[in-house]
N, CA, C and O atoms as a DFTB+ gen file, in Angstrom:
252 C
 N C O
     1  1     -15.273     123.536     -52.205
     2  2     -14.680     122.244     -52.007
     3  2     -15.706     121.362     -51.294
     4  3     -16.398     121.801     -50.375
     5  1     -15.782     120.141     -51.730
     6  2     -16.692     119.166     -51.142
     7  2     -15.869     117.989     -50.628
     8  3     -15.013     117.455     -51.333
     9  1     -16.147     117.594     -49.376
    10  2     -15.493     116.388     -48.856
    11  2     -16.121     115.172     -49.509
    12  3     -17.343     115.023     -49.501
    13  1     -15.315     114.318     -50.062
    14  2     -15.815     113.089     -50.670
    15  2     -15.175     111.906     -49.979
    16  3     -13.981     111.910     -49.681
    17  1     -15.977     110.904     -49.730
    18  2     -15.501     109.684     -49.087
    19  2     -15.739     108.526     -50.040
    20  3     -16.829     108.373     -50.593
    21  1     -14.736     107.734     -50.221
    22  2     -14.874     106.520     -51.012
    23  2     -14.857     105.341     -50.064
    24  3     -13.912     105.166     -49.295
    25  1     -15.891     104.540     -50.117
    26  2     -15.994     103.362     -49.267
    27  2     -15.772     102.133     -50.135
    28  3     -16.504     101.887     -51.094
    29  1     -14.757     101.378     -49.784
    30  2     -14.450     100.161     -50.528
    31  2     -14.684      98.986     -49.606
    32  3     -14.034      98.866     -48.567
    33  1     -15.599      98.129     -49.976
    34  2     -15.907      96.965     -49.153
    35  2     -15.291      95.712     -49.746
    36  3     -14.821      95.694     -50.883
    37  1     -15.311      94.701     -48.961
    38  2     -14.835      93.417     -49.465
    39  2     -15.703      92.321     -48.881
    40  3     -16.361      92.501     -47.856
    41  1     -15.693      91.232     -49.524
    42  2     -16.373      90.052     -49.012
    43  2     -15.600      88.848     -49.502
    44  3     -14.758      88.958     -50.393
    45  1     -15.880      87.740     -48.938
    46  2     -15.051      86.562     -49.191
    47  2     -15.590      85.651     -50.281
    48  3     -15.119      84.522     -50.415
    49  1     -16.534      86.093     -51.039
    50  2     -17.041      85.266     -52.117
    51  2     -18.549      85.193     -52.106
    52  3     -19.204      85.947     -51.385
    53  1     -19.110      84.295     -52.896
    54  2     -20.565      84.169     -53.005
    55  2     -21.188      83.673     -51.698
    56  3     -20.762      82.662     -51.141
    57  1     -22.185      84.388     -51.225
    58  2     -22.796      84.061     -49.941
    59  2     -23.759      82.876     -50.016
    60  3     -23.817      82.083     -49.076
    61  1     -24.506      82.736     -51.091
    62  2     -25.529      81.682     -51.147
    63  2     -24.921      80.288     -50.992
    64  3     -25.412      79.517     -50.168
    65  1     -23.876      79.926     -51.744
    66  2     -23.285      78.599     -51.525
    67  2     -22.726      78.429     -50.104
    68  3     -22.817      77.348     -49.523
    69  1     -22.151      79.497     -49.554
    70  2     -21.615      79.416     -48.189
    71  2     -22.736      79.187     -47.184
    72  3     -22.589      78.369     -46.276
    73  1     -23.850      79.892     -47.330
    74  2     -24.982      79.705     -46.428
    75  2     -25.572      78.307     -46.541
    76  3     -25.998      77.725     -45.544
    77  1     -25.595      77.769     -47.754
    78  2     -26.093      76.399     -47.944
    79  2     -25.188      75.393     -47.228
    80  3     -25.681      74.452     -46.605
    81  1     -23.887      75.584     -47.313
    82  2     -22.955      74.693     -46.613
    83  2     -23.158      74.768     -45.106
    84  3     -23.139      73.747     -44.419
    85  1     -23.350      75.979     -44.598
    86  2     -23.600      76.145     -43.171
    87  2     -24.913      75.497     -42.757
    88  3     -24.983      74.827     -41.727
    89  1     -25.949      75.697     -43.555
    90  2     -27.277      75.169     -43.224
    91  2     -27.300      73.648     -43.203
    92  3     -28.047      73.049     -42.430
    93  1     -26.492      73.024     -44.039
    94  2     -26.472      71.562     -44.105
    95  2     -25.469      70.943     -43.140
    96  3     -25.371      69.720     -43.041
    97  1     -24.723      71.786     -42.430
    98  2     -23.761      71.273     -41.462
    99  2     -22.493      70.717     -42.077
   100  3     -21.766      69.974     -41.417
   101  1     -22.211      71.057     -43.324
   102  2     -21.023      70.538     -44.000
   103  2     -19.744      71.292     -43.627
   104  3     -18.645      70.904     -44.022
   105  1     -19.904      72.365     -42.868
   106  2     -18.749      73.125     -42.400
   107  2     -18.760      73.100     -40.878
   108  3     -19.767      73.433     -40.253
   109  1     -17.648      72.707     -40.288
   110  2     -17.528      72.660     -38.831
   111  2     -17.145      74.047     -38.327
   112  3     -15.963      74.390     -38.280
   113  1     -18.137      74.838     -37.954
   114  2     -17.841      76.197     -37.510
   115  2     -17.321      76.246     -36.081
   116  3     -16.641      77.202     -35.710
   117  1     -17.625      75.243     -35.276
   118  2     -17.154      75.250     -33.885
   119  2     -15.635      75.243     -33.806
   120  3     -15.059      75.828     -32.889
   121  1     -14.991      74.594     -34.749
   122  2     -13.524      74.548     -34.715
   123  2     -12.892      75.898     -35.066
   124  3     -11.702      76.102     -34.828
   125  1     -13.673      76.813     -35.625
   126  2     -13.165      78.132     -35.983
   127  2     -13.235      79.113     -34.818
   128  3     -12.555      80.139     -34.824
   129  1     -14.063      78.795     -33.815
   130  2     -14.276      79.695     -32.680
   131  2     -13.283      79.360     -31.577
   132  3     -13.278      78.247     -31.053
   133  1     -12.450      80.322     -31.230
   134  2     -11.429      80.086     -30.217
   135  2     -11.817      80.547     -28.822
   136  3     -11.245      80.082     -27.836
   137  1     -12.790      81.462     -28.724
   138  2     -13.162      81.945     -27.392
   139  2     -14.519      82.634     -27.427
   140  3     -14.949      83.156     -28.455
   141  1     -15.182      82.618     -26.268
   142  2     -16.447      83.320     -26.045
   143  2     -16.232      84.265     -24.867
   144  3     -15.644      83.875     -23.858
   145  1     -16.701      85.493     -24.989
   146  2     -16.594      86.464     -23.902
   147  2     -17.927      87.178     -23.722
   148  3     -18.628      87.432     -24.701
   149  1     -18.283      87.502     -22.491
   150  2     -19.451      88.365     -22.292
   151  2     -19.094      89.786     -22.751
   152  3     -17.923      90.162     -22.786
   153  1     -20.102      90.549     -23.095
   154  2     -19.870      91.908     -23.570
   155  2     -19.075      92.733     -22.556
   156  3     -18.300      93.609     -22.938
   157  1     -19.264      92.458     -21.290
   158  2     -18.541      93.199     -20.248
   159  2     -17.030      92.981     -20.322
   160  3     -16.271      93.749     -19.731
   161  1     -16.580      91.947     -21.037
   162  2     -15.148      91.674     -21.197
   163  2     -14.702      91.912     -22.638
   164  3     -13.826      91.213     -23.148
   165  1     -15.309      92.896     -23.283
   166  2     -15.018      93.164     -24.695
   167  2     -13.546      93.495     -24.935
   168  3     -12.972      93.059     -25.932
   169  1     -12.936      94.252     -24.040
   170  2     -11.523      94.599     -24.240
   171  2     -10.634      93.364     -24.215
   172  3      -9.706      93.247     -25.016
   173  1     -10.913      92.445     -23.302
   174  2     -10.161      91.188     -23.252
   175  2     -10.403      90.373     -24.522
   176  3      -9.491      89.725     -25.035
   177  1     -11.625      90.409     -25.018
   178  2     -11.957      89.671     -26.241
   179  2     -11.168      90.198     -27.431
   180  3     -10.676      89.422     -28.250
   181  1     -11.049      91.520     -27.526
   182  2     -10.276      92.093     -28.623
   183  2      -8.803      91.748     -28.505
   184  3      -8.138      91.518     -29.515
   185  1      -8.290      91.710     -27.295
   186  2      -6.890      91.300     -27.098
   187  2      -6.698      89.852     -27.547
   188  3      -5.714      89.534     -28.215
   189  1      -7.623      88.984     -27.186
   190  2      -7.553      87.581     -27.603
   191  2      -7.607      87.477     -29.121
   192  3      -6.881      86.686     -29.723
   193  1      -8.472      88.281     -29.738
   194  2      -8.632      88.237     -31.192
   195  2      -7.350      88.648     -31.918
   196  3      -7.132      88.246     -33.061
   197  1      -6.508      89.438     -31.269
   198  2      -5.248      89.861     -31.884
   199  2      -4.165      88.792     -31.811
   200  3      -3.110      88.936     -32.429
   201  1      -4.414      87.728     -31.068
   202  2      -3.422      86.671     -30.886
   203  2      -3.214      85.902     -32.194
   204  3      -4.175      85.531     -32.868
   205  1      -1.967      85.674     -32.534
   206  2      -1.645      84.923     -33.748
   207  2      -2.301      83.545     -33.713
   208  3      -2.207      82.825     -32.719
   209  1      -2.959      83.192     -34.802
   210  2      -3.582      81.884     -34.929
   211  2      -5.045      81.840     -34.501
   212  3      -5.744      80.870     -34.795
   213  1      -5.518      82.875     -33.812
   214  2      -6.915      82.917     -33.380
   215  2      -7.774      83.331     -34.572
   216  3      -7.504      84.343     -35.219
   217  1      -8.810      82.540     -34.858
   218  2      -9.667      82.840     -36.002
   219  2     -10.890      83.664     -35.611
   220  3     -11.128      84.725     -36.187
   221  1     -11.665      83.188     -34.641
   222  2     -12.898      83.872     -34.259
   223  2     -12.994      83.967     -32.748
   224  3     -12.702      83.015     -32.023
   225  1     -13.408      85.136     -32.294
   226  2     -13.714      85.361     -30.882
   227  2     -15.122      85.947     -30.850
   228  3     -15.404      86.923     -31.546
   229  1     -15.997      85.365     -30.057
   230  2     -17.380      85.805     -30.005
   231  2     -17.660      86.637     -28.768
   232  3     -17.203      86.319     -27.670
   233  1     -18.420      87.709     -28.961
   234  2     -18.927      88.498     -27.846
   235  2     -20.378      88.094     -27.634
   236  3     -21.186      88.141     -28.561
   237  1     -20.700      87.701     -26.420
   238  2     -22.062      87.282     -26.109
   239  2     -22.811      88.456     -25.492
   240  3     -22.435      88.955     -24.432
   241  1     -23.862      88.888     -26.154
   242  2     -24.596      90.077     -25.749
   243  2     -25.572      89.812     -24.600
   244  3     -26.044      90.757     -23.968
   245  1     -25.877      88.565     -24.324
   246  2     -26.870      88.254     -23.291
   247  2     -26.223      87.820     -21.968
   248  3     -26.919      87.330     -21.078
   249  1     -24.935      87.989     -21.830
   250  2     -24.246      87.573     -20.597
   251  2     -24.234      88.682     -19.580
   252  3     -23.698      88.510     -18.485
């Protein structure tokens, strides 16, 4: 018997057009970010990320 793992990934669509929109500033990414946390507060950041309506929570590695 051999253990087999199937990995199914997903992505949200074509990356090149999305990167072009980001590079030209046509997408307001700041409005998508709801909170910034230092890495030392990672558990609090994950709790915030679970909150209904929160889109993005960032962990800052240099804090």
